[in-house]
N, C-alpha and C positions, 0 to 999 in steps of 0.2 A: 267470314262465312265458314260454316261447318261443312258445307257441301262443296265438293271439289269438282270444278268444271273440267271436262275433257272431251276430246273429239272422237266420235265413233259413229259407225253406221247403225249400231244397235244401241238402244238406250233403255233406261229404267222403265219407261212407259210401255215397252214391249212385254213387261211382266203382267200387264193388266188382264188380257183375255186371250183365249185361244191356245193355251199352253197345256202341257202335261207336266205337273209340278210335284216333286217329292219334297215333303217337309218332315225332317226328323224331329222327334219330340213333339209330334203333332197331336198327341192325345190330350194335352192340357196346356194351360197358360198361354204364353205368346204364340206358341206353335199352333194350338187349336184356334186361337183368334185369327191368325193369318190364314189357316186352312179354310175357315168359314168364309172369310172375306174373298179369297181368291176363287173359291168354289162358286160363290154367288155372282162373281163377275164372268163366269163362263169358261173356267178352266177345269181340266180334269185333275183333281187333287188326290194324291196318294199320301196318307199319313203313316209314319213309321215310328215305332218305339217298342219298349220291352213290356209294357203293361197292356195286356190284351183287353182288359175291361175298359181302360181309358180309350183305347182305339175303337172298341165296339160302340161305346157311348158316343164318340165323336161322329162316326159314320152313320149311326142311327139317327142322329140329329140333323144330318146333312145327306139326304138320299142322293145317290150317284157318286159320292165320295168313296174311295176304297182305302184299304189298310193292309200293311204288311208288318210282321214283327221283325225287330232288329235289335240286337245287342250291340250297341255302338262301341262297347269296350272290347269286343271279341274280334280280332283281325280275321279269323277264319269265317266267322258269321258275316262279316262285312263283305268278304269276297263272294260267298255263296249268295248273299242278298243282292249284290250287284249283278250277278249272273241271272238271277231270277227276274230282276227288273228288266234287263236287256231282252230276255226271252218273252216276257208278257207285256211289256210297255216299251216297245222299240221307238216310240215317238217321244220318249222322255226328253225334255229340253230345258227344264229348270230344276236346279238342286238348291234347296234352302237348308243349310247346316244350322239347325237351331237347338238340337238336344244339348242339355247341359245340367250339371249339378253344382250346388253351392253349399259349402260346409264351413262352419265356424271352426277355427283352429287356434289353439293356444300353443304357440311355437315353443315356449319354454317347458311345456309339459305334454308333448305329443307322444303317441305310441311308437315303439321301436321300429315297427315295420312301415311306418308312414302310410298306412292304408288309406286314410282320407285324402292325403295329398296325391297319392298315386292313382286313386280312383278318379279324382277330379281331372288330373292330367289326361288319363286314358279317355275319359268321356268328352271333355271340353276341347282338347287340343289334338290328341292323336286320332280320335274318332273322325272329326272333320277332315283331317289330312288324309287318312286312309280311305274314307268314303269318296272324297274328291278324286284321289288317284284311281280308285276302282271304277268310277263312273265317267271319268274324263274322256276315254275313248268313245263311249256312247254319245256323250254330249257333243263331241266335236264332229260327229257324223251328221248332226242336224243342220238345217240351213241357218239357224241361229239358236243360241243357247245361253243360259245365264247361270252363274253360281252366285248365290247370295249368302254370305257368312254373317251370322249374328254375333256381334261382339258385345260391348256394354260400355256405358259411360264410365264404369269402373276400370276399363282398360286404360283410361287416361288419368284418373285420380283414384288410387286404390282405397278400398275399405279395409283397414288394417286387420280387422277380425276375420276376414275371409281371404287370406293372402294368396293361397294357391289359385282360387277362383279368379282373382284379379290378374294374377300373372298369366293364366291361360288366356284370358280375354285380351291382354296386351299382346300376347304372342299371336293370337288370331288376327288382330289388327295388322301386325307386321307381316304375317303370312299372306294375308289378303292383298296387301300392296305388292308383294313379290309375285304372287299368282297373276294379278292383273297385268303387271309389267311383262311377264313371260308370255301371256296369252294375247297381248296386244296385236292387232292385225288378223287375229283368227276369228272364227265364228262364235267364240265363247267370250262373253263379257262377265266381268267380276264386280260385284257390289258388296258393300258392307252396311249392315243395319246396326245402329247404335242405340239400344234401348236405354231409357232412364230407369229409375226405381218404379217397377210396374207391379200392380196388385195380383201377384201369382203366389203359388205355394212354394216358390224357390227357397224363401226363408219365411219371414213373417209378413210378406207383402199383402197377402190376401185379406188380412184383417187390420192393416195399417192405413189409416185415412190419409197419410202423407203420400202413399203410393198412387201412381197414375192408373186409373182404371184400364183394364185390357182393351175394352171397346174403344175408348178414347185414343189410346195409343195406336191401335190398328187403323182407326179412321184417319189419323194424321199421317201414318205411313202411306196409306193408299193415296191420299191427297198429294203427298210429295211425289209419288210415282207418276201421278197424272200430270202434275204441273211443273216438276223439275226434272225433265228428261235427261239433263246432263249431270245428274247427281251421282257420283261414284260412291259417296257416303250418304246414307239416308239417316238423318239425324233430326228427331223431333225437337221442338223448342225446349222441353223439359230436360233434355240431355245435353244441351249446348253449354250449360255452365261447367259441366265436367269436361266435355270434349274440348272446349276452348280455354280451359284454365291456364295452361302453360302459355298459349299464344297471347292471352289477355294480360299476362303479368301478374295474375292473382292466384297462382298455383298454391302457394303456402297457405293462404287464408282459406281457400276452398278445401284443401286437404284437412286442415285443422277443423273447419266447420263441419265437414262431412263426418269425420270420425268422432267428434264430440256429440253430434246429434244422433248418430246411429250406434256408436260403440257399446252403449249400455243397454240397448233395447233388443239386441239379437241373442237368440238362443239356438243351439244346434238343432237343425231340422234336416233329415235326410231325404231331400227331394230327389225324385228319380226322373230320368228322361222318358 
């Protein structure tokens, strides 16, 4: 099983309705899909990101949803953003760390300043760690609260052409486990969402027929939340081949198959959170 059973008074089904939810990277892709779904289920959803136009389009399509700008790479902006949230949305009880970037890197010919790698780490790893630290005091004031970190199937089997992205998602998986352990027994529960290859603008997914449609992915996630309340890991069927590659004893063949299938089709695209 990809879903880890655990004992808790609070479970993933508590994400379904009646919450105040912050989703980073909520203006596009998976973040926007999750925002729409949770909004329609009766939650107050706040989407955050750097691109004001994407945020405006998202809330225009979902009346009642709100937005705030956030530069997830900027530690100072994260601190001021958290203070603004606490002041205006004191009932915030769900944090979904979703914002991320994915860049193709040729490790034998990378720029001297490692700009792509450092930007990816700042966005995908340091951003969620900093935002979680900034918001944890507010979350722990609530009767119950949830932190949902978005990792990736590539956390478990890397796509070699995007090495830093895969490394950050593996680190998010590890960080989420430690965070969950440290917060056990508190009012804050910690979950991990493991997407497969989804049809977003992260790389070429939006135009790739092999990618899972965002709507189908989100629908399966919501179904898991409703029917698998003991799931610490929320892993759709399309992600299980990667998530379980090592446990199944097929890691080498899955790694080779993934990289042969995808390695020659990817081109650098600077997707933004």
